[in-house]
C-alpha positions in Angstrom: 16.1 5.5 4.6 18.0 6.7 7.4 15.0 7.4 9.9 14.7 10.9 12.3 13.5 10.2 15.9 10.3 11.2 17.0 10.1 13.9 20.0 10.1 11.0 22.5 12.9 9.6 21.2 14.7 12.8 22.2 18.0 12.9 24.1 17.5 10.6 27.6 20.1 12.4 30.0 22.0 8.9 30.1 24.6 9.5 27.8 26.6 12.7 28.1 27.7 15.2 25.0 31.0 14.1 25.5 30.7 10.7 25.6 28.6 11.1 22.1 31.2 13.6 20.4 27.9 15.7 20.0 27.9 19.2 20.5 26.1 21.3 23.2 23.6 23.4 22.1 20.5 25.4 23.1 16.8 25.0 22.1 17.4 28.8 20.3 20.4 27.4 18.4 18.9 24.1 16.9 16.0 25.8 15.8 18.6 28.5 13.8 20.3 25.5 12.1 16.6 24.1 11.0 15.8 27.3 9.8 19.2 28.3 8.2 18.4 24.7 6.1 15.2 25.0 4.8 14.2 26.7 1.3 13.7 30.4 2.4 11.9 31.9 -0.2 8.5 30.8 -2.3 9.6 31.3 -6.0 6.9 29.0 -7.5 3.2 28.5 -6.7 1.9 26.0 -4.0 -1.6 24.9 -3.7 -0.6 23.5 -0.4 0.6 26.8 0.9 -2.1 29.0 -0.4 -4.4 26.3 1.3 -2.9 27.0 4.6 -3.6 30.9 3.9 -7.3 30.4 3.3 -6.8 30.6 -0.4 -8.6 27.5 -2.6 -6.3 27.9 -5.7 -8.0 24.8 -7.4 -7.1 25.9 -10.6 -3.1 25.0 -9.5 -4.1 21.6 -9.6 -7.0 21.0 -12.1 -7.8 20.0 -14.6 -5.6 17.2 -13.3 -2.1 17.7 -15.1 -1.5 14.4 -17.3 2.3 12.8 -18.2 3.0 12.8 -21.7 2.6 10.2 -23.8 6.4 9.0 -24.2 6.6 8.8 -20.3 3.4 6.5 -19.8 4.4 4.3 -22.8 8.3 4.1 -21.0 6.6 3.6 -17.5 4.3 1.0 -19.2 6.9 -0.9 -20.6 9.0 -1.3 -17.5 5.5 -2.0 -15.5 5.3 -4.9 -17.7 8.6 -6.0 -17.6 9.1 -5.5 -13.6 5.5 -7.3 -13.0 6.5 -10.2 -14.4 9.6 -10.7 -12.4 8.0 -10.2 -9.3 5.6 -13.2 -10.0 8.1 -15.2 -11.3 10.8 -14.4 -9.2 10.1 -12.8 -5.8 9.3 -15.2 -2.7 8.1 -12.6 -0.3 7.2 -15.1 2.2 11.1 -16.4 2.1 12.5 -12.8 2.4 9.8 -12.7 5.5 11.4 -16.0 6.6 15.1 -15.6 6.2 15.1 -11.8 7.0 16.9 -11.4 3.8 16.5 -10.4 -0.1 18.5 -13.6 -2.0 21.5 -12.1 -3.9 19.8 -13.3 -7.4 17.0 -11.3 -6.9 19.0 -8.0 -6.4 20.9 -8.9 -9.3 17.8 -9.4 -11.6 16.6 -6.3 -10.6 19.6 -4.8 -11.6 19.5 -6.3 -14.6 16.1 -4.9 -15.0 17.7 -1.3 -14.9 15.5 -1.0 -11.3 18.4 0.2 -9.4 18.1 3.4 -12.5 14.8 3.6 -12.5 14.7 7.6 -11.5 18.2 8.3 -13.2 18.4 9.9 -16.7 18.9 7.6 -19.5 21.9 9.5 -21.1 23.9 7.9 -17.6 22.1 4.3 -18.2 19.1 4.7 -16.5 15.5 4.2 -17.4 14.5 7.9 -16.9 11.1 7.2 -15.1 9.0 9.9 -14.3 8.0 10.5 -10.1 4.7 9.2 -11.0 6.3 5.8 -12.9 8.7 5.4 -10.3 6.0 5.7 -7.4 4.1 3.0 -9.4 6.9 0.8 -9.5 7.4 1.2 -5.9 3.9 0.6 -5.2 3.8 -3.2 -7.0 7.6 -4.5 -6.0 6.6 -3.4 -2.4 3.3 -5.3 -2.5 5.4 -8.5 -3.4 8.2 -7.3 -0.1 8.3 -4.3 1.3 12.4 -4.8 2.2 12.4 -4.7 -1.6 10.5 -1.4 -2.1 12.3 -0.1 1.1 15.9 -1.2 -0.5 14.7 0.5 -3.8 13.6 3.7 -2.5 16.8 4.4 0.0 19.1 3.9 -3.2 16.8 6.5 -5.2 14.3 8.5 -3.8 17.2 9.8 -0.7 20.8 7.5 -1.5 23.2 9.2 -3.9 21.6 9.9 -7.2 18.9 12.1 -6.1 21.0 14.5 -4.1 23.3 14.2 -7.3 20.8 14.9 -9.7 19.9 18.3 -7.9 23.1 19.3 -6.5 26.3 17.4 -8.3 28.5 18.8 -10.2 28.6 17.3 -14.1 32.2 15.1 -13.1 30.2 13.7 -10.1 27.3 13.0 -12.0 29.3 11.5 -14.8 31.4 9.3 -12.7 28.6 7.7 -10.2 25.6 8.2 -11.9 26.0 4.9 -14.4 27.8 3.3 -11.7 24.2 3.5 -9.4 22.1 3.0 -12.6 23.2 -0.7 -13.1 25.6 -2.0 -10.4 25.8 0.0 -7.2 23.4 0.4 -4.4 23.2 3.6 -2.0 22.6 4.9 1.3 21.7 8.3 3.1 23.7 8.4 6.3 22.5 11.1 8.6 20.9 9.9 11.9 23.2 9.2 14.7 23.0 6.9 18.0 22.6 10.6 19.6 21.2 12.4 16.8 17.4 12.3 15.5 15.7 15.4 13.8 18.0 17.6 15.5 20.9 17.4 13.5 22.8 20.7 15.3 23.8 18.2 17.5 25.4 16.1 14.7 28.5 14.5 15.8 30.2 13.3 12.5 33.1 15.5 11.6 35.1 16.0 8.2 37.9 17.6 8.9 39.7 19.5 5.9 43.5 18.0 5.2 45.1 19.2 1.7 42.7 18.0 -1.1 40.9 15.6 1.4 38.3 15.4 3.9 38.8 12.8 6.6 36.0 12.0 8.4 35.2 10.6 12.0 31.8 9.1 13.5 28.9 7.0 14.3 25.8 6.5 12.3 22.6 4.8 12.8 19.8 3.1 11.1 21.6 3.2 8.2 19.4 1.4 5.2 21.5 0.1 3.0 24.0 0.6 4.5 25.1 -2.9 5.2 24.9 -3.7 1.3 25.8 -0.3 0.0 28.7 0.6 -2.5 28.3 3.9 -2.0 26.9 6.2 0.8 25.7 10.1 1.1 27.3 10.9 4.5 26.2 14.2 6.8 29.2 15.3 8.5 30.0 19.0 10.5 33.0 20.6 8.6 35.1 22.5 11.2 35.2 26.3 10.2 38.6 27.1 9.8 40.4 29.3 7.4 39.6 28.7 4.1 36.4 27.0 5.1 33.1 27.9 5.9 32.2 24.9 7.9 29.1 23.9 8.6 26.9 20.3 8.3 28.3 19.0 4.8 27.4 16.0 2.1 29.5 14.0 0.9 29.8 10.8 -2.2 32.0 8.3 0.4 32.8 4.7 -1.1 31.5 2.2 1.2 34.4 0.1 0.8 37.2 2.4 1.7 39.2 2.0 4.8 38.6 3.0 8.0 35.0 1.8 7.6 33.1 -0.5 9.3 29.2 -2.0 9.0 29.4 -2.8 12.9 25.9 -4.4 13.0 22.9 -5.2 11.1 19.5 -4.2 13.2 16.8 -6.1 13.1 13.2 -5.0 13.4 9.8 -5.6 14.2 8.7 -6.1 10.1 10.9 -5.2 7.0 12.8 -8.0 7.9 14.9 -8.2 4.9 16.1 -4.7 5.3 19.6 -4.0 4.9 19.7 -1.6 7.7 23.2 -1.2 9.9 25.4 1.1 12.0 28.5 2.5 10.1 31.5 4.0 12.1 34.1 6.1 10.5 37.3 6.4 11.6 40.0 8.6 10.1 38.1 8.0 6.3 39.6 10.1 3.8 37.4 11.4 1.1 38.7 13.5 -1.9 37.1 17.0 -1.7 35.9 16.0 -5.4 33.1 14.0 -3.6 31.5 16.7 -2.0 28.3 17.8 -2.9 27.6 21.1 -2.6 29.5 23.9 -0.8 30.5 23.6 2.8 27.7 23.9 5.4 24.9 23.2 2.5 24.3 19.5 3.5 21.3 19.9 5.4 19.9 21.9 2.4 20.8 19.6 -0.3 19.1 16.5 2.5 15.6 18.6 3.1 16.0 19.6 -0.8 16.4 16.0 -1.8 13.5 15.0 0.7 10.7 17.7 -1.2 10.6 14.6 -4.0 11.7 11.7 -2.4 9.5 11.5 0.6 6.7 10.9 -2.1 7.8 7.0 -2.4 7.0 6.1 1.0 3.3 7.1 0.4 3.6 5.5 -3.1 3.9 2.2 -1.4 1.4 3.4 1.4 -0.9 3.0 -1.8 0.1 -0.6 -2.9 -0.7 -1.5 0.9 -3.9 0.1 0.7 -5.0 -1.9 -2.7 -4.1 -4.9 -1.5 -5.8 -4.3 2.1 -9.1 -3.8 -0.1 -8.6 -7.0 -2.4 -8.4 -8.9 0.5 -11.2 -7.2 2.3 -13.5 -7.8 -0.6 -12.6 -11.3 -1.0 -12.4 -12.4 2.7 -15.9 -10.3 3.6 -18.0 -12.0 0.8 -17.0 -15.8 1.8 -17.1 -15.7 5.4 -20.2 -16.1 6.6 -21.8 -14.8 10.3 -25.5 -15.3 11.5 -26.7 -16.3 8.2 -25.5 -13.7 6.0 -21.4 -12.5 4.8 -19.9 -10.5 7.3 -19.5 -7.8 4.5 -23.3 -7.2 4.8 -23.0 -6.4 8.5 -22.8 -3.1 8.8 -20.1 -3.0 11.6 -17.7 -4.8 9.2 -19.4 -2.9 6.2 -18.3 0.5 7.2 -14.4 -0.9 7.5 -14.6 -1.6 4.1 -16.0 1.6 2.8 -13.4 3.2 4.7 -10.3 1.2 3.5 -11.9 1.6 -0.3 -12.2 5.4 -0.1 -9.1 6.0 1.8 -7.4 3.4 -0.7 -8.7 6.1 -3.6 -7.3 9.4 -2.0 -4.0 8.4 -1.0 -3.7 7.8 -4.5 -5.0 10.5 -5.5 -3.0 12.7 -3.5 0.4 10.8 -4.7 -0.5 11.2 -8.3 -1.3 14.5 -8.5 1.6 15.3 -6.0 4.3 13.2 -8.4 2.9 14.4 -11.6 3.2 17.9 -10.3 7.1 17.4 -9.0 7.3 15.7 -12.7 6.2 19.6 -14.2 7.9 21.1 -12.2 5.8 24.0 -12.2 4.8 24.1 -8.9 6.8 24.4 -5.4 5.5 20.9 -3.5 7.8 20.9 -0.5 4.4 21.2 1.8 2.4 18.9 -0.5 5.0 15.9 -0.4 4.9 16.3 3.0 1.4 16.3 3.3 1.2 12.8 1.2 3.9 11.4 3.8 2.2 12.4 6.6 -1.4 11.3 5.2 0.0 8.1 3.6 1.7 6.6 6.7 -1.1 7.8 9.1 -4.0 6.3 6.8 -2.4 3.4 5.4 -1.5 1.8 9.0 -5.4 2.4 10.2 -6.5 0.5 7.1 -3.9 -2.1 7.5 -5.5 -2.2 11.6 -9.1 -2.5 9.8 -8.0 -5.4 7.7 -6.8 -6.7 10.6 -10.1 -6.9 13.0 -11.9 -7.8 9.7 -10.2 -11.1 9.4 -10.2 -11.6 13.3 -8.3 -14.2 14.8 -7.1 -15.0 11.3 -5.5 -11.3 11.2 -3.5 -11.8 14.0 -2.0 -15.2 13.0 0.7 -15.6 10.3 0.4 -16.1 6.9 2.7 -19.5 7.9 1.0 -20.6 10.3 -1.9 -20.1 8.3 -0.8 -22.4 4.9 0.3 -25.0 7.7 -3.2 -25.6 8.8 -4.5 -25.6 5.0 -5.9 -22.0 4.6 -4.4 -19.5 2.3 -1.5 -18.0 3.8 -2.3 -13.8 4.0 0.0 -12.2 5.6 -2.7 -9.4 7.5 -0.1 -9.2 10.7 2.8 -8.7 8.8 1.8 -5.7 6.5 1.0 -4.0 9.9 4.0 -4.8 11.2 5.9 -3.2 8.2 3.6 -0.4 7.6 4.6 0.8 11.1 7.8 1.8 10.5 6.2 5.0 7.5 5.1 6.7 10.9 9.3 7.1 11.5 10.6 6.9 8.2 11.8 9.8 6.8 10.7 12.2 9.4 8.5 10.8 12.3 4.7 12.0 12.4 5.5 14.6 15.0 9.0 15.8 12.9 6.4 16.0 9.9 4.0 18.3 12.1 6.1 20.5 13.1 8.0 21.1 9.6 4.9 21.7 7.8 3.2 23.9 10.4 6.7 26.3 9.8 5.7 26.3 6.1 2.6 27.1 6.8 3.1 30.0 8.7 6.0 31.1 6.3 3.9 33.9 5.3 2.7 35.2 9.0 6.8 34.7 10.4 7.9 36.6 6.9 5.8 39.5 8.0 5.6 39.6 11.7 8.3 37.4 12.9 10.8 40.4 13.7 7.9 41.2 16.3 7.9 38.6 18.4 12.2 37.7 17.9 13.5 38.6 21.4 16.7 39.8 19.8 15.6 42.3 17.0 15.7 45.5 18.1 12.4 48.2 18.7 13.1 49.6 15.4 13.2 46.3 13.6 10.3 45.2 15.5 8.6 48.7 14.4 9.3 48.2 10.9 7.9 44.5 11.1 5.1 45.7 12.8 4.0 48.5 10.0 4.4 45.7 7.6 2.4 43.1 9.5 -0.8 45.7 9.6 -0.1 46.3 5.7 -0.3 42.9 5.2 -3.1 41.9 7.3 -5.4 44.9 6.5 -5.2 43.4 2.5 -5.6 39.4 3.7 -7.9 39.4 6.9 -10.7 40.9 4.8 -10.6 38.1 2.2 -11.4 35.4 4.8 -14.6 36.7 5.5 -16.5 35.1 2.3 -15.7 33.3 -1.1 -16.5 31.0 -3.8 -17.4 28.1 -0.9 -20.7 30.1 0.1 -21.5 30.5 -3.5 -24.4 27.5 -4.5 -23.2 26.9 -8.1 -19.4 27.0 -7.6 -17.1 24.2 -8.7 -20.7 23.4 -11.1 -18.3 21.4 -13.4 -18.1 18.9 -10.9 -21.6 18.1 -10.4 -21.8 16.3 -14.3 -25.5 15.1 -14.6 -26.1 11.4 -13.8 -23.0 12.0 -11.5 -22.7 11.9 -7.6 -22.5 15.9 -6.5 -18.5 16.3 -5.8 -18.9 20.1 -5.9 -20.6 20.5 -2.1 -16.6 19.3 -1.2 -15.2 21.7 -2.8 -17.4 24.9 -1.2 -16.9 23.0 1.9 -13.1 22.7 1.2 -12.9 26.3 0.4 -15.4 27.3 2.9 -12.6 25.6 5.5 -9.6 26.8 4.7 -10.5 30.3 5.3 -11.8 29.0 8.9 -8.4 27.1 9.4 -6.6 30.4 8.1 -8.6 32.4 10.6 -7.7 29.9 13.2 -4.3 30.0 12.8 -4.2 33.8 12.7 -6.3 33.9 15.9 -3.2 31.3 17.6 -1.0 33.7 16.5 -2.3 36.5 18.1 -2.6 34.8 21.2 0.4 33.0 21.6 3.0 34.9 19.7 6.1 33.7 20.1 5.1 31.0 22.7 3.0 29.4 19.3 6.4 27.1 18.5 5.9 25.6 21.9 1.7 24.6 21.1 2.5 21.1 19.2 -0.7 19.6 19.8 -2.4 23.0 18.5 -0.3 22.9 15.4 -0.7 18.9 14.7 -4.2 19.7 14.4 -3.8 22.6 11.8 -1.5 20.7 9.6 -3.7 17.2 10.1 -7.0 19.9 9.0 -5.0 20.9 6.0 -4.2 17.3 5.3 -7.6 16.4 5.1 -8.4 19.8 2.8 -5.5 18.8 0.5 -6.1 15.0 0.2 -10.7 16.0 -0.3 -9.8 18.3 -3.4 -7.5 15.9 -4.8 -9.8 12.8 -4.7 -12.6 15.5 -6.3 -10.2 16.4 -9.0 -8.5 13.0 -9.8 -12.8 11.2 -9.7 -13.3 14.4 -12.5 -10.3 13.3 -14.6 -11.4 9.6 -14.8 -14.8 10.6 -15.5 -13.8 12.8 -18.5 -11.1 9.9 -19.8 -14.0 7.6 -19.4 -12.0 4.9 -16.5 -14.5 4.4 -14.1 -15.6 7.7 -13.8 -19.1 7.0 -11.8 -17.6 4.5 -9.5 -14.5 7.5 -9.0 -17.1 9.7 -8.0 -18.8 7.4 -5.7 -15.4 6.4 -4.0 -14.5 10.7 -3.9 -18.0 11.1 -2.3 -17.7 8.6 0.8 -13.8 10.0 1.2 -15.3 13.2 1.5 -17.9 13.0 3.9 -15.9 10.8 6.2 -12.8 13.4 6.1 -15.3 15.9 6.8 -16.4 14.4 10.2 -12.4 14.0 10.7 -12.2 17.7 9.9 -15.0 19.1 12.4 -13.9 16.9 15.2 -10.2 18.4 14.6 -11.7 21.6 15.1 -13.5 21.1 18.1 -10.3 19.6 19.6 -8.2 23.2 18.2 -9.5 24.8 21.4 -11.1 22.4 23.2 -8.0 19.9 24.6 -6.0 18.6 27.3 -2.9 19.8 26.0 -2.0 22.0 29.1 -3.1 19.3 31.8 -0.8 16.9 30.0 2.1 19.3 30.2 1.4 19.2 33.9 0.7 15.2 33.9 4.0 14.5 32.0 5.9 17.1 34.7 4.7 14.8 37.3 6.0 11.6 35.8 9.4 12.9 34.9 9.6 14.0 38.6 8.7 10.7 39.6 5.2 11.2 41.3 3.6 8.6 39.5 6.2 5.7 40.2 4.3 4.0 42.4 1.9 2.9 39.5 4.9 1.4 37.7 4.5 -1.3 41.0 3.6 -5.1 40.3 5.7 -5.5 37.0 9.0 -6.7 36.1 10.7 -5.1 33.1 12.3 -7.6 30.8 14.6 -5.3 29.4 18.1 -6.3 29.6 21.0 -3.9 30.6 22.9 -1.5 28.9 22.3 2.1 28.4 19.5 3.5 26.5 22.2 4.9 23.8 24.7 3.9 22.7 28.6 5.1 22.9 29.4 6.6 19.7 32.6 7.9 20.7 34.7 8.5 17.5 37.2 6.0 17.3 38.9 2.3 15.6 35.9 -0.3 15.4 36.6 -2.7 17.8 33.7 -5.1 16.3 33.9 -7.4 12.7 32.8 -5.8 9.6 29.1 -7.3 8.5 29.4 -5.1 5.2 28.5 -7.6 2.3 28.0 -5.9 -1.3 26.3 -7.6 -3.3 29.0 -8.8 -6.2 
């Protein structure tokens, strides 16, 4: 999972563009590249998009969609085999100690067909649905997050997914059978000086006859150390007969000129095979290009629409494990004459863990089933699932560390050495931390989701605030905007959320009342839409710079989506007779906790320190507070902030080691 950088990790001006090969681009040019890569139209309905517009379309998610019986049978059969394999063949503690997944484990996963979970059966895969693929990742990730990362990077964003959506029939027949059984894949986008700003991508693919010649360096290539096949994003120069632009290629990892220069080490995911890969004069057949020239970023973003769901699925698995440990430990650990769970300060944490885990699973299962049905556009739902799952699971793990006290900070190995149960709580905290960065950092996800959330506004009024548009274009946009808002704004005044008997089916006899929470979601979605409209009216073209405001808008939307999913899942479980009463109680607890967070976020939309923070940051960068840094020593080593990524032959040993 090639991890985009957070805004804090933006270029430090310590390495020149000439040294890295990255092109110099303005902020506006960078935004134009990103805008051109996103899906421009909405051909299918989107629950989350409507939610941000103040339209609570419960009919799009309720009744909860269900998988076909044959998909359930196939999925359950594989889960049973995978569970047995995880219990008998995987030693998570060994992987943590050695920082490497044993070859025999990878071989066993291949024999199970785990490499081909999402690949169609006609190509030798298992053909699992997104729902069961997620369940498999949650299961294996609970034993070894490093294995979960390997399988996810291979199938969610590696070669299989882009080929499934954009590949030719010849490419599918050539590569998918290998990927289903023997070959591991990796996705290569990030570069030493290029994270979430792909306009500065430096790796090039120069046309030469029937080939392209690749040159450049890729960073944080999850699976890159052991991969057999790579998806590589490279810039094709514009020339006669070539449109040019960022383009996707399938590349054989063992080809001449490819060097894995380093196997990176991290604070968590200690068995992950993540490296630095250099390309020098690597010849790639034109037949290995995925899609047309210039479509690489669109392919990457489309792949991530469903690919992002694998990460929150493993976050759900982490939440389930945290709940188990919190329950067992808090029942036996006594303080002041009673189990710590009976003390309110600890009990509140356990309630948060249980309710939030229920909601995270509801979000992931709902978004995944919607992906399987393909009736809805889930680009926002998948992004919200990733954002919410990564943030909330981190909080859950942190709360578990607190509940465990000193034992939560102690390693599992140390606990076992002194005779106690080896509970790897501190490892989980380290392993989960990367999820707030992987596949789009929280900050980038806020901006990505915010852009999609205001798409309807920009579609009708964007030309008004675009400095490059003519007066005629602005006048036409003004007329269109007037017509749109004349229809839209009155609908934000009142709705079903103000009627006491709305959503009555969510208050069945003998169960907790969830209808009141859905009425809250409906009212609040309209309030959120009004707030967004007011902000656009106030800031206009400067709206895109208000990242604090946009982040809070997105976080409110994420909470509303999670509340909706939790209620719909609880009703599904009630109707199917699976712990319905308990599910209703958990959904109620989650919604009440969520509503408190939502109200706080609304308050911070307009009462915050954003302007002051910008002023302080300006002073920090100007060196005004260097006196505050005095009195400490910097243990960092020497060297540049960003490694030199000048194209050229490798001067280092190739540490590529495919599983064979």
